[in-house]
PAKOL-526017 format. One line per field, with one value per atom (N, C-alpha, C, O): residue in three letters; atom name; x, y, z. Coordinates in steps of 0.05 Angstrom, whole numbers, plus 5000, padded with zeros to 4 digits. Each point is the difference from the previous one (the first is absolute). Last residue first. Example, Ala and Ser with C-alpha at 12.3 -4.5 7.8 and 13.67 -1.06 7.14 Angstrom:
2
fido = [SER,SER,SER,SER,ALA,ALA,ALA,ALA]
numar = [N,CA,C,O,N,CA,C,O]
u = [5257,5016,4985,5010,4996,4982,5018,5021]
v = [4955,5024,5022,5022,4863,5024,5024,5000]
w = [5142,5001,5014,5004,4995,5000,5000,5013]
//
This chain:
225
fido = [LYS,LYS,LYS,LYS,GLU,GLU,GLU,GLU,ILE,ILE,ILE,ILE,LEU,LEU,LEU,LEU,LYS,LYS,LYS,LYS,TYR,TYR,TYR,TYR,GLY,GLY,GLY,GLY,ILE,ILE,ILE,ILE,GLY,GLY,GLY,GLY,TYR,TYR,TYR,TYR,VAL,VAL,VAL,VAL,ALA,ALA,ALA,ALA,GLU,GLU,GLU,GLU,ILE,ILE,ILE,ILE,GLU,GLU,GLU,GLU,ILE,ILE,ILE,ILE,GLU,GLU,GLU,GLU,ALA,ALA,ALA,ALA,ASN,ASN,ASN,ASN,SER,SER,SER,SER,GLN,GLN,GLN,GLN,GLN,GLN,GLN,GLN,LEU,LEU,LEU,LEU,LYS,LYS,LYS,LYS,LYS,LYS,LYS,LYS,ARG,ARG,ARG,ARG,LEU,LEU,LEU,LEU,ASN,ASN,ASN,ASN,LYS,LYS,LYS,LYS,ILE,ILE,ILE,ILE,GLN,GLN,GLN,GLN,TYR,TYR,TYR,TYR,TYR,TYR,TYR,TYR,ILE,ILE,ILE,ILE,PHE,PHE,PHE,PHE,ASP,ASP,ASP,ASP,PHE,PHE,PHE,PHE,ASN,ASN,ASN,ASN,ASP,ASP,ASP,ASP,ALA,ALA,ALA,ALA,GLN,GLN,GLN,GLN,ASP,ASP,ASP,ASP,ILE,ILE,ILE,ILE,HIS,HIS,HIS,HIS,ASP,ASP,ASP,ASP,GLY,GLY,GLY,GLY,TRP,TRP,TRP,TRP,VAL,VAL,VAL,VAL,HIS,HIS,HIS,HIS,GLU,GLU,GLU,GLU,ALA,ALA,ALA,ALA,LEU,LEU,LEU,LEU,ALA,ALA,ALA,ALA,THR,THR,THR,THR,LYS,LYS,LYS,LYS,THR,THR,THR,THR,VAL,VAL,VAL,VAL,LEU,LEU,LEU,LEU,ARG,ARG,ARG,ARG,LYS,LYS,LYS,LYS,LYS,LYS,LYS,LYS,ASN,ASN,ASN,ASN,LEU,LEU,LEU,LEU,LEU,LEU,LEU,LEU,PHE,PHE,PHE,PHE,PHE,PHE,PHE,PHE,HIS,HIS,HIS,HIS,LEU,LEU,LEU,LEU,ILE,ILE,ILE,ILE,ASP,ASP,ASP,ASP,PHE,PHE,PHE,PHE,GLU,GLU,GLU,GLU,LYS,LYS,LYS,LYS,ARG,ARG,ARG,ARG,ASN,ASN,ASN,ASN,LEU,LEU,LEU,LEU,THR,THR,THR,THR,ILE,ILE,ILE,ILE,ARG,ARG,ARG,ARG,GLU,GLU,GLU,GLU,GLY,GLY,GLY,GLY,ASP,ASP,ASP,ASP,VAL,VAL,VAL,VAL,SER,SER,SER,SER,PHE,PHE,PHE,PHE,SER,SER,SER,SER,ARG,ARG,ARG,ARG,GLU,GLU,GLU,GLU,THR,THR,THR,THR,LEU,LEU,LEU,LEU,ASP,ASP,ASP,ASP,LEU,LEU,LEU,LEU,GLU,GLU,GLU,GLU,ILE,ILE,ILE,ILE,ASN,ASN,ASN,ASN,ALA,ALA,ALA,ALA,ILE,ILE,ILE,ILE,GLU,GLU,GLU,GLU,ILE,ILE,ILE,ILE,SER,SER,SER,SER,ASN,ASN,ASN,ASN,LYS,LYS,LYS,LYS,GLY,GLY,GLY,GLY,ASP,ASP,ASP,ASP,GLN,GLN,GLN,GLN,ASN,ASN,ASN,ASN,LYS,LYS,LYS,LYS,ARG,ARG,ARG,ARG,ARG,ARG,ARG,ARG,LEU,LEU,LEU,LEU,VAL,VAL,VAL,VAL,ALA,ALA,ALA,ALA,LYS,LYS,LYS,LYS,ILE,ILE,ILE,ILE,ARG,ARG,ARG,ARG,ALA,ALA,ALA,ALA,ASN,ASN,ASN,ASN,LEU,LEU,LEU,LEU,GLU,GLU,GLU,GLU,ALA,ALA,ALA,ALA,ASN,ASN,ASN,ASN,HIS,HIS,HIS,HIS,PHE,PHE,PHE,PHE,PRO,PRO,PRO,PRO,LYS,LYS,LYS,LYS,THR,THR,THR,THR,LEU,LEU,LEU,LEU,TYR,TYR,TYR,TYR,ASP,ASP,ASP,ASP,ASP,ASP,ASP,ASP,ALA,ALA,ALA,ALA,GLY,GLY,GLY,GLY,LEU,LEU,LEU,LEU,GLU,GLU,GLU,GLU,LEU,LEU,LEU,LEU,GLY,GLY,GLY,GLY,THR,THR,THR,THR,LEU,LEU,LEU,LEU,LYS,LYS,LYS,LYS,ASP,ASP,ASP,ASP,GLU,GLU,GLU,GLU,LEU,LEU,LEU,LEU,SER,SER,SER,SER,ASP,ASP,ASP,ASP,LYS,LYS,LYS,LYS,ALA,ALA,ALA,ALA,SER,SER,SER,SER,ILE,ILE,ILE,ILE,ILE,ILE,ILE,ILE,ILE,ILE,ILE,ILE,VAL,VAL,VAL,VAL,ASN,ASN,ASN,ASN,GLU,GLU,GLU,GLU,SER,SER,SER,SER,LYS,LYS,LYS,LYS,GLY,GLY,GLY,GLY,MET,MET,MET,MET,ASP,ASP,ASP,ASP,LYS,LYS,LYS,LYS,LEU,LEU,LEU,LEU,GLN,GLN,GLN,GLN,GLN,GLN,GLN,GLN,LEU,LEU,LEU,LEU,LEU,LEU,LEU,LEU,GLN,GLN,GLN,GLN,LEU,LEU,LEU,LEU,GLY,GLY,GLY,GLY,ASN,ASN,ASN,ASN,GLY,GLY,GLY,GLY,GLY,GLY,GLY,GLY,PRO,PRO,PRO,PRO,LEU,LEU,LEU,LEU,MET,MET,MET,MET,ILE,ILE,ILE,ILE,ASP,ASP,ASP,ASP,LEU,LEU,LEU,LEU,LEU,LEU,LEU,LEU,ILE,ILE,ILE,ILE,CYS,CYS,CYS,CYS,ASP,ASP,ASP,ASP,TYR,TYR,TYR,TYR,THR,THR,THR,THR,TYR,TYR,TYR,TYR,LEU,LEU,LEU,LEU,ALA,ALA,ALA,ALA,ILE,ILE,ILE,ILE,LYS,LYS,LYS,LYS,GLU,GLU,GLU,GLU,SER,SER,SER,SER,ALA,ALA,ALA,ALA,SER,SER,SER,SER,GLN,GLN,GLN,GLN,TYR,TYR,TYR,TYR,ASN,ASN,ASN,ASN,GLU,GLU,GLU,GLU,ALA,ALA,ALA,ALA,THR,THR,THR,THR,GLU,GLU,GLU,GLU,ILE,ILE,ILE,ILE,LEU,LEU,LEU,LEU,PHE,PHE,PHE,PHE,GLN,GLN,GLN,GLN,GLU,GLU,GLU,GLU,GLN,GLN,GLN,GLN,ILE,ILE,ILE,ILE,LEU,LEU,LEU,LEU,SER,SER,SER,SER,ASP,ASP,ASP,ASP,HIS,HIS,HIS,HIS,ILE,ILE,ILE,ILE,SER,SER,SER,SER,LYS,LYS,LYS,LYS,LEU,LEU,LEU,LEU,LEU,LEU,LEU,LEU,GLU,GLU,GLU,GLU,LYS,LYS,LYS,LYS,GLU,GLU,GLU,GLU,ASP,ASP,ASP,ASP,GLU,GLU,GLU,GLU,ILE,ILE,ILE,ILE,VAL,VAL,VAL,VAL,LEU,LEU,LEU,LEU,ILE,ILE,ILE,ILE,LYS,LYS,LYS,LYS,MET,MET,MET,MET]
numar = [N,CA,C,O,N,CA,C,O,N,CA,C,O,N,CA,C,O,N,CA,C,O,N,CA,C,O,N,CA,C,O,N,CA,C,O,N,CA,C,O,N,CA,C,O,N,CA,C,O,N,CA,C,O,N,CA,C,O,N,CA,C,O,N,CA,C,O,N,CA,C,O,N,CA,C,O,N,CA,C,O,N,CA,C,O,N,CA,C,O,N,CA,C,O,N,CA,C,O,N,CA,C,O,N,CA,C,O,N,CA,C,O,N,CA,C,O,N,CA,C,O,N,CA,C,O,N,CA,C,O,N,CA,C,O,N,CA,C,O,N,CA,C,O,N,CA,C,O,N,CA,C,O,N,CA,C,O,N,CA,C,O,N,CA,C,O,N,CA,C,O,N,CA,C,O,N,CA,C,O,N,CA,C,O,N,CA,C,O,N,CA,C,O,N,CA,C,O,N,CA,C,O,N,CA,C,O,N,CA,C,O,N,CA,C,O,N,CA,C,O,N,CA,C,O,N,CA,C,O,N,CA,C,O,N,CA,C,O,N,CA,C,O,N,CA,C,O,N,CA,C,O,N,CA,C,O,N,CA,C,O,N,CA,C,O,N,CA,C,O,N,CA,C,O,N,CA,C,O,N,CA,C,O,N,CA,C,O,N,CA,C,O,N,CA,C,O,N,CA,C,O,N,CA,C,O,N,CA,C,O,N,CA,C,O,N,CA,C,O,N,CA,C,O,N,CA,C,O,N,CA,C,O,N,CA,C,O,N,CA,C,O,N,CA,C,O,N,CA,C,O,N,CA,C,O,N,CA,C,O,N,CA,C,O,N,CA,C,O,N,CA,C,O,N,CA,C,O,N,CA,C,O,N,CA,C,O,N,CA,C,O,N,CA,C,O,N,CA,C,O,N,CA,C,O,N,CA,C,O,N,CA,C,O,N,CA,C,O,N,CA,C,O,N,CA,C,O,N,CA,C,O,N,CA,C,O,N,CA,C,O,N,CA,C,O,N,CA,C,O,N,CA,C,O,N,CA,C,O,N,CA,C,O,N,CA,C,O,N,CA,C,O,N,CA,C,O,N,CA,C,O,N,CA,C,O,N,CA,C,O,N,CA,C,O,N,CA,C,O,N,CA,C,O,N,CA,C,O,N,CA,C,O,N,CA,C,O,N,CA,C,O,N,CA,C,O,N,CA,C,O,N,CA,C,O,N,CA,C,O,N,CA,C,O,N,CA,C,O,N,CA,C,O,N,CA,C,O,N,CA,C,O,N,CA,C,O,N,CA,C,O,N,CA,C,O,N,CA,C,O,N,CA,C,O,N,CA,C,O,N,CA,C,O,N,CA,C,O,N,CA,C,O,N,CA,C,O,N,CA,C,O,N,CA,C,O,N,CA,C,O,N,CA,C,O,N,CA,C,O,N,CA,C,O,N,CA,C,O,N,CA,C,O,N,CA,C,O,N,CA,C,O,N,CA,C,O,N,CA,C,O,N,CA,C,O,N,CA,C,O,N,CA,C,O,N,CA,C,O,N,CA,C,O,N,CA,C,O,N,CA,C,O,N,CA,C,O,N,CA,C,O,N,CA,C,O,N,CA,C,O,N,CA,C,O,N,CA,C,O,N,CA,C,O,N,CA,C,O,N,CA,C,O,N,CA,C,O,N,CA,C,O,N,CA,C,O,N,CA,C,O,N,CA,C,O,N,CA,C,O,N,CA,C,O,N,CA,C,O,N,CA,C,O,N,CA,C,O,N,CA,C,O,N,CA,C,O,N,CA,C,O,N,CA,C,O,N,CA,C,O,N,CA,C,O,N,CA,C,O,N,CA,C,O,N,CA,C,O,N,CA,C,O,N,CA,C,O,N,CA,C,O,N,CA,C,O,N,CA,C,O,N,CA,C,O,N,CA,C,O,N,CA,C,O,N,CA,C,O,N,CA,C,O,N,CA,C,O,N,CA,C,O,N,CA,C,O,N,CA,C,O,N,CA,C,O,N,CA,C,O,N,CA,C,O,N,CA,C,O,N,CA,C,O,N,CA,C,O,N,CA,C,O,N,CA,C,O,N,CA,C,O,N,CA,C,O,N,CA,C,O,N,CA,C,O,N,CA,C,O,N,CA,C,O,N,CA,C,O,N,CA,C,O,N,CA,C,O,N,CA,C,O,N,CA,C,O,N,CA,C,O,N,CA,C,O,N,CA,C,O,N,CA,C,O,N,CA,C,O,N,CA,C,O,N,CA,C,O,N,CA,C,O,N,CA,C,O,N,CA,C,O]
u = [2991,5023,4990,5016,4940,4998,5023,5010,4994,4995,4993,5004,5012,4993,4991,4981,5089,4977,4996,5018,5037,4997,4975,4984,5087,4983,4999,5020,5049,4971,4981,4988,5110,4997,4971,4996,5016,5023,4993,4991,4944,5003,5021,4991,4976,5010,5006,5011,4917,5023,5008,4984,4956,5000,5028,5020,4914,5022,5000,4987,4950,5003,5027,5010,4952,5005,4996,4991,5043,4978,5008,5023,5024,4997,4975,4985,5057,4976,4993,4978,5103,4998,4975,5000,5003,5023,4999,4996,4956,4986,5015,4989,5048,4979,4982,4989,5080,5013,4978,5002,4973,5010,5012,4999,4975,4975,5010,4988,5077,4989,4977,4996,5043,5019,4987,5000,4952,4998,5018,4993,5014,4973,4998,4993,5084,5000,4974,5000,5003,5022,4997,4995,4961,4983,5021,4991,5049,4979,4981,4988,5076,5012,4981,5001,4996,4979,5011,4989,5032,5005,4979,4980,5016,5023,5006,5013,4887,5021,5027,4998,4916,5017,5022,5018,4908,5020,5020,5017,4909,5025,5019,5024,4884,5022,5027,5021,4891,5012,5023,5014,4966,4984,5014,5024,4996,5009,4985,4999,4985,5003,5003,4989,5007,4974,5001,4979,5095,4977,4976,4982,5099,4999,4977,4991,5014,4996,5003,4984,5034,4969,4995,4980,5111,4985,4968,4986,5076,5005,4983,4989,4972,5023,5004,4981,4979,4990,5024,5020,4942,5023,4988,4983,4962,5004,5025,5006,4954,5013,5004,5009,4923,5017,5011,4985,4966,5013,5017,5021,4930,4979,5012,4986,5068,4983,4977,4989,5076,5011,4983,5002,4969,5004,5014,4994,4996,4972,5004,4988,5090,4993,4971,4997,5035,5017,4990,4997,4963,4992,5014,4989,5036,4975,4991,4990,5090,5003,4974,4999,4997,5011,5004,4992,4981,4979,5009,4985,5060,4996,4978,4992,5012,5010,4992,4979,5024,4998,5012,5023,4926,5029,4997,4985,4952,5003,5028,5015,4943,5014,5005,5011,4950,4983,5014,4987,5056,4991,4983,5001,5033,5012,4991,5004,4958,5006,5012,4995,4973,5016,5004,5012,4920,5017,5010,4989,4939,5028,5023,5020,4880,5014,5029,5016,4928,4982,5016,4999,5035,5001,4983,5002,5060,4974,4998,5013,5049,5001,4971,4985,5073,4975,5005,5014,5042,4999,4973,4986,5057,4992,4997,5001,4979,5017,4993,4976,4974,5019,5018,5013,4899,5011,5015,4990,4960,5016,5013,5016,4889,5029,5010,4985,4926,5015,5027,5013,4916,5011,5015,5007,4952,4981,5009,4986,5073,4974,4983,4991,5086,5002,4977,4996,5017,5026,5004,5021,4891,5021,5026,5010,4918,4989,5021,5000,5023,4995,4992,5009,4995,5028,4999,5014,4906,5010,5027,5006,4955,4983,5013,5002,5035,5011,4983,5011,4960,5030,5009,5009,4908,4998,5028,5003,4991,4990,4996,5003,5025,5022,4990,5016,4923,5017,5021,5010,4929,4987,5019,5001,5025,5000,4986,5007,4994,5028,5000,5014,4894,5016,5025,5000,4941,5004,5016,5015,4923,5023,4998,4981,5022,5005,4976,4982,5031,4994,5003,4994,5055,4991,4989,5015,5013,4992,4987,4978,5089,4978,4997,5014,5046,4991,4976,4983,5053,4999,4989,4982,5029,5017,5000,5014,4933,5027,5020,5024,4883,5005,5029,5013,4952,5003,5007,5015,4970,5023,5003,5022,4901,5023,5026,5018,4901,5002,5025,5015,4966,5004,5006,5019,4953,5028,5009,5022,4887,5016,5028,5015,4925,5001,5017,5015,4996,4991,5001,5022,5001,4985,4987,4975,5110,4977,4990,5012,5063,4974,4977,4977,5110,4991,4975,4985,5098,4987,4991,5016,5016,4992,4988,4982,5091,4974,4993,5014,5056,4993,4973,4982,5111,4973,4993,5014,5059,4994,4972,4982,5069,4976,5000,4992,5047,5006,4975,4978,5040,4998,5005,5006,4987,5025,5001,5022,4895,5017,5029,5011,4931,4992,5014,5006,5009,5009,4992,5016,4953,5030,5009,5017,4892,5006,5031,5009,4962,4994,5005,5011,4998,5023,4993,5019,4913,5025,5023,5017,4910,4994,5021,5006,4995,5011,4997,5018,4993,4978,5012,5018,5027,4992,4981,4990,5052,5013,4992,5011,4963,5011,5016,5019,4903,5028,5006,4989,4930,5002,5027,5004,4976,4994,5007,5012,5040,4980,4992,5019,5033,4998,4973,4978,5098,4975,4997,5017,5041,5000,4971,4980,5095,4971,5001,5019,5061,4980,4971,4982,5101,4986,4983,4991,5098,4979,4988,5015,5038,4999,4977,4979,5036,5028,5001,5019,4900,5018,5025,5012,4925,4990,5019,5005,5013,5008,4990,5013,4969,5024,5008,5015,4896,5010,5027,5006,4961,4991,5010,5010,5007,5017,4993,5017,4931,5026,5016,5013,4897,5002,5029,5008,4979,4993,5002,5014,5014,4978,4992,4985,5066,5002,4975,4979,5084,4982,5001,5022,5009,5010,4978,4978,5048,4982,5015,5021,4983,5015,4985,4989,4972,5004,5019,5000,4963,5025,5005,5017,4909,4995,5028,5001,4993,4998,4995,5004,5002,5029,4996,5017,4904,5014,5027,5008,4942,4986,5014,5005,5025,5007,4985,5011,4971,5030,5005,5013,4903,5003,5028,5005,4976,4985,5005,5004,5029,5015,4987,5013,4943,5025,5015,5009,4915,4993,5027,5004,5004,4993,4995,5008,5011,5024,4994,5016,4943,4990,5021,5006,5004,5007,4989,5008,5026,4976,5009,5022,5014,4998,4974,4977,5099,4974,4996,5015,5041,5002,4970,4980,5082,4972,5006,5014,5036,5007,4975,4991,5041,4982,5002,5000]
v = [4729,4996,4985,4995,4992,5016,4995,4977,5017,4986,5019,5024,4961,5015,4988,4984,4995,4987,5024,5010,4973,5014,4986,4986,4982,5020,5008,5003,4937,4993,5024,5007,4988,4989,4995,4993,5019,5003,4985,4977,5070,4971,4998,5001,5083,4992,4969,4991,5068,4986,4991,4989,5089,4986,4988,5014,5015,5006,4982,4980,5065,4982,5004,5022,5030,4972,4979,4978,5132,4980,4972,4992,5100,4976,4984,4991,5081,5007,4979,5000,4993,5027,5005,5014,4907,5000,5024,5000,4996,4982,5000,5002,5043,5017,4981,5010,4951,5021,5016,5008,4928,4987,5020,4997,5034,4992,4987,5007,5016,5027,4991,5012,4915,5013,5023,5000,4966,4984,5010,5004,5035,5007,4984,5011,4970,5026,5011,5013,4901,4999,5029,5002,4988,4987,5002,5010,5018,5020,4988,5016,4930,5018,5019,5006,4914,5007,5020,5002,4980,4990,5009,5014,5005,4984,4987,4979,5044,5009,4983,4976,5008,5016,5012,5013,4935,4983,5014,4988,5055,4995,4982,5000,5028,5009,4995,5005,4974,4979,5012,4984,5063,4991,4981,4995,5050,5016,4990,5013,4951,5027,5015,5021,4884,5008,5031,5013,4940,4997,5011,5009,4989,5020,4997,5020,4917,5029,5020,5019,4892,5003,5029,5013,4962,5003,5003,5013,4976,5025,5002,5021,4914,5000,5030,5016,4947,5017,5000,5010,4926,5008,5014,4990,5011,4984,5011,5024,5015,4973,4985,4977,5098,4997,4972,4980,5070,4975,4996,4988,5091,4980,4970,4980,5093,4997,4980,4986,5041,4984,4992,4979,5082,4971,4984,4976,5114,4988,4972,4982,5068,4995,4985,4980,5055,4979,4985,4976,5105,4975,4976,4979,5105,4993,4973,4981,5057,4991,4989,4979,5068,4971,4987,4977,5113,4984,4971,4981,5073,5010,4979,4982,5044,4981,5011,5013,5022,5003,4980,4992,5005,4999,5002,4985,5036,4996,5001,5018,4949,5023,4993,4979,4960,5023,5024,5021,4893,5010,5027,5018,4970,4981,5011,5023,4988,5007,4979,4976,5059,4979,5011,5021,4997,5010,4976,4978,5039,4991,5011,5011,4990,5026,4995,5019,4908,5022,5025,5014,4905,5001,5021,5004,4981,5009,5003,5016,4932,5010,5005,4981,5007,5000,5010,5020,4935,5017,4998,4980,4974,5025,5020,5024,4874,5007,5027,5006,4985,4975,5011,5021,5006,5005,4976,4977,5072,4978,5006,5019,5020,5004,4974,4981,5030,5018,5007,5019,4889,5026,5013,4988,4926,5020,5026,5020,4905,4991,5021,5003,5005,5010,4989,5011,4962,5002,5012,4996,4983,4978,5003,4981,5087,4977,4976,4984,5102,5000,4974,4990,5021,5000,4999,4986,5026,4974,4996,4980,5106,4983,4969,4986,5079,5004,4982,4991,5010,4989,5002,4980,5061,4971,4983,4980,5116,4992,4970,4987,5052,5005,4989,4986,5016,4977,5003,4979,5091,4970,4980,4984,5098,5001,4976,4990,5023,4992,5000,4985,4996,5022,4991,4981,4965,5006,5024,5008,4928,5022,5001,4993,4922,5023,5012,4984,4951,5001,5028,5021,4912,5026,5003,4993,4934,5002,5027,5006,4930,5020,5000,4988,4948,5012,5019,5003,4904,5029,5010,4988,4917,5014,5028,5012,4916,4996,5017,4995,5012,4971,4995,4983,5102,4998,4972,4996,5021,5014,4996,4995,4969,4985,5013,4986,5058,4977,4983,4990,5085,5011,4977,5000,4985,5009,5006,4995,4986,4974,5009,4987,5081,4988,4974,4994,5094,4976,4985,5000,5091,4998,4975,5001,5041,4979,4997,4990,5064,5014,4980,5007,4994,4990,5014,5010,4967,5026,4993,4995,4951,4998,5027,5010,4964,5014,4999,5011,4935,5005,5013,4991,4983,5009,5008,5014,4905,5029,5009,4984,4928,5010,5031,5014,4885,5028,5011,4991,4920,5004,5027,5005,4955,5007,5002,5001,4985,4979,5001,4980,5094,4977,4975,4985,5090,5005,4979,4994,4993,5000,5007,4986,5028,4969,4996,4984,5101,4995,4970,4992,5037,5009,4994,4993,4989,4979,5009,4983,5076,4977,4978,4985,5090,5006,4978,4995,4987,5009,5006,4985,5021,4981,5011,5022,5021,4975,4981,4978,5124,4987,4977,5001,5020,5011,4990,4981,5026,4998,5013,5025,4977,4974,4994,4980,5084,5005,4970,4985,5051,4981,5004,4998,5037,5008,4986,5003,4974,4999,5008,4988,5021,5000,4998,5012,4976,5004,5001,4993,4953,5026,5001,4979,4965,5000,5027,5020,4923,5019,4999,4988,4953,5010,5016,5000,4966,4977,5008,4985,5080,4984,4980,4997,5052,5014,4986,4999,4962,5001,5012,4988,5014,4975,4998,4985,5095,4995,4973,4998,5022,5017,4996,4998,4957,4990,5016,4989,5042,4973,4990,4991,5114,4978,4977,5001,5085,5007,4976,5005,5027,4983,5003,5004,5049,4995,4975,4990,5063,4986,4995,4999,5068,4988,4985,5010,5029,4992,4986,4978,5098,4973,4994,5016,5069,4990,4971,4990,5068,4988,4989,4985,5057,5019,4990,5014,4924,5014,5023,5004,4954,4983,5012,5000,5042,5000,4990,5012,4977,5028,5002,5011,4907,5004,5027,5000,4986,4982,5004,5006,5033,5013,4986,5013,4948,5024,5016,5009,4917,4991,5024,5000,5014,4993,4991,5006,5018,5023,4992,5013,4916,5016,5025,5008,4893,5026,5019,5005,4904,5005,5027,5007,4944,5016,5006,5010,4957,4985,5010,4994,5039,5005,4986,5007,4983,4995,5006,4991,5043,4991,4996,5015,5001,4994,4988,4979,5086,4980,4997,5019]
w = [3908,5020,5023,5019,4883,5023,5018,5002,4888,5025,5021,4996,4889,5021,5025,5000,4913,5014,5025,5014,4878,5029,5014,4988,4929,5002,5031,5014,4935,4992,5001,4980,5048,4972,4990,4976,5126,4984,4974,4999,5065,4996,4977,4977,5095,4974,5002,5019,5040,5001,4972,4985,5067,4975,4999,4999,5088,4984,4974,4999,5093,4976,4987,5002,5070,5012,4977,5004,4999,4992,5009,5001,5010,5019,4994,5018,4929,5012,5023,5011,4935,5016,5015,5021,4925,5022,5016,5024,4896,5020,5024,5022,4904,5013,5022,5020,4929,5016,5014,5023,4915,5024,5018,5024,4893,5015,5025,5021,4917,5014,5015,5021,4930,5019,5016,5025,4903,5025,5021,5023,4892,5014,5028,5021,4925,5012,5015,5021,4932,5022,5014,5024,4897,5018,5027,5021,4899,5010,5023,5015,4941,5016,5013,5024,4916,5019,5019,5023,4867,5024,5023,4994,4910,4998,5028,5000,4956,5017,4999,4998,4959,4983,5018,4990,5044,4987,4978,4987,5065,5014,4988,5007,4968,4985,5013,4988,5053,4983,4981,4988,5109,4975,4982,5005,5085,4976,4975,4979,5109,5006,4974,4996,5002,5014,5001,4995,4969,4983,5012,4986,5065,4978,4981,4990,5082,5012,4977,4999,4981,5004,5012,4994,4988,4975,5005,4984,5089,4989,4973,4994,5081,4983,4989,5001,5092,4977,4981,5009,5078,4985,4974,4986,5106,4977,4986,5001,5080,5005,4974,5002,4982,5022,5007,4997,4925,5001,5025,5000,4987,4990,4999,5001,5023,5020,4993,5016,4919,5023,5023,5011,4919,4989,5020,5002,5021,4998,4991,5012,4989,5026,5001,5015,4903,5008,5029,5004,4963,4985,5006,5002,5036,5010,4985,5012,4959,5025,5014,5015,4902,4996,5029,5004,4994,4989,4997,5006,5069,4976,4989,5015,5088,4981,4971,4995,5117,4972,4983,5005,5095,4985,4971,4987,5112,4970,4991,5008,5090,4986,4972,4992,5070,4995,4989,4995,5018,5029,4995,5016,4897,5020,5028,5006,4883,5027,5017,4997,4894,5016,5029,5002,4903,5020,5018,5001,4922,4994,5019,4991,5014,4999,4991,5000,5000,4988,5000,4980,5057,4972,4986,4976,5116,4993,4968,4987,5092,4974,4991,4997,5103,4985,4970,4997,5097,4977,4990,5005,5073,5005,4976,5004,4985,5024,5004,5003,4917,5012,5019,4995,4937,5024,5008,5002,4910,5008,5024,5000,4942,5014,5007,5002,4968,4978,5012,4991,5027,5011,4976,4980,5008,5006,5009,4997,4988,5016,5005,5022,4921,5028,5016,5022,4887,5007,5029,5012,4944,4995,5015,5012,4987,5013,4998,5018,4946,5032,5009,5021,4886,5012,5030,5014,4940,4995,5012,5013,4988,5016,4999,5020,4922,5027,5023,5020,4885,5005,5029,5012,4965,4998,5006,5014,4980,5026,4999,5021,4899,5019,5026,5014,4918,4997,5018,5008,4991,5010,5000,5018,4946,5028,5011,5022,4885,5012,5030,5012,4933,5008,5013,5016,4907,5029,5004,4982,4935,5010,5031,5013,4973,4986,4991,4995,5094,4971,4987,5012,5069,4993,4971,4982,5104,4971,4995,5010,5066,4994,4970,4985,5054,5025,4995,5018,4928,4999,5025,5011,4964,5019,5001,5016,4935,4993,5020,5000,5009,5007,4992,5013,4964,5030,5007,5019,4891,5010,5029,5010,4951,4991,5012,5010,5004,5017,4992,5017,4928,5030,5018,5015,4896,5002,5027,5009,4979,4993,5003,5015,4986,5027,4997,5018,4925,4996,5027,5013,4935,5027,5001,4999,4941,5002,5031,5019,4954,4990,4999,4994,5079,4974,4992,5017,5059,4992,4970,4982,5117,4970,4991,5014,5063,4996,4972,4983,5093,4972,5001,5014,5048,5001,4972,4986,5037,4991,5004,4995,5019,5017,4996,5018,4931,5007,5012,4994,4968,5028,5009,5023,4886,5010,5031,5011,4941,4997,5011,5009,4996,5018,4994,5019,4922,5029,5019,5018,4894,5003,5024,5011,4972,5004,5002,5016,4967,5027,5003,5021,4897,5013,5031,5014,4923,4998,5014,5007,4990,5017,4997,5019,4922,5027,5019,5016,4880,5016,5027,5008,4887,5021,5017,4994,4928,5005,5018,5002,5010,4974,5004,5015,5054,4993,4972,4990,5091,4969,4993,5001,5093,4993,4967,4993,5080,4981,4988,4995,5101,4978,4983,5011,5069,4988,4974,4982,5108,4975,4990,5008,5083,4990,4969,4989,5064,5019,4992,5015,4932,5003,5028,5010,4934,5022,5002,4999,4911,5022,5022,4995,4924,5008,5025,5015,4941,5006,5013,5016,4955,5024,5010,5023,4898,5023,5025,5021,4896,5004,5026,5016,4951,5010,5007,5019,4943,5026,5012,5022,4887,5016,5032,5017,4916,5003,5018,5017,4967,5017,5001,5021,4961,4989,5018,5021,5003,4982,4984,4981,5117,4979,4983,5011,5074,4982,4981,4995,5105,4977,4985,5013,5079,4981,4976,4992,5118,4978,4976,5005,5069,4994,4979,4981,5056,5007,5000,5015,4957,5028,5006,5019,4899,5019,5029,5020,4907,5007,5021,5017,4949,5020,5006,5024,4908,5027,5021,5021,4893,5008,5029,5019,4933,5007,5015,5021,4942,5026,5007,5023,4894,5024,5026,5021,4903,5003,5026,5019,4942,5015,5009,5023,4926,5027,5014,5024,4887,5014,5030,5018,4921,5008,5016,5017,4981,4993,5005,5023,5003,4974,4988,4978,5121,4987,4971,4997,5105,4976,4986,5008,5073,4985,4975,4981,5119,4973,4990,5010,5079,4987,4971,4987,5118,4970,4989,5008,5082,4989,4970,4984]
//
């Protein structure tokens, strides 16, 4: 899961970052309004943690930007302002939750997972398609009840495909989701090819009733057999 943390307090930002890394999330950060606005415009996130008071602008303006762009990222407002007006405005603009500072990282982690469950898996913490199951809590993958070992990147790639079943997934979108926005520094996408090659081999050998089809020159698509 890819999360953008928009927070200008450096110590709090580091604390949130380190806590979420331990939960095996992919984390990106922005410390001011301009940086956050650029990342929101360029990339897609599973969840955005959004401070309201930012250098250069207001977090509620970023919510409006997301709304204007038609994006559906999960957003949790994290703010020192325990203002009913701000809460209502944030929720009206599409925020999913509101957490007032100070808070425990354990509570923030729980809120993030709850939001992701509600929106991405319809309240479930696993994805079941055909004869396979991807358990997001245990980070495990099984076919016909038998566990199949995946490395971390293979798991994240499969999760992304399952969330986008039957949709065309471009190599760029996959790279940005799994590897983060630093992917633009890569010379090519050979590393994606090798990860997917290994994943496809494991799906075939385990008789999984799903497969990842290559769409020549564009990307991939996950389908049921």
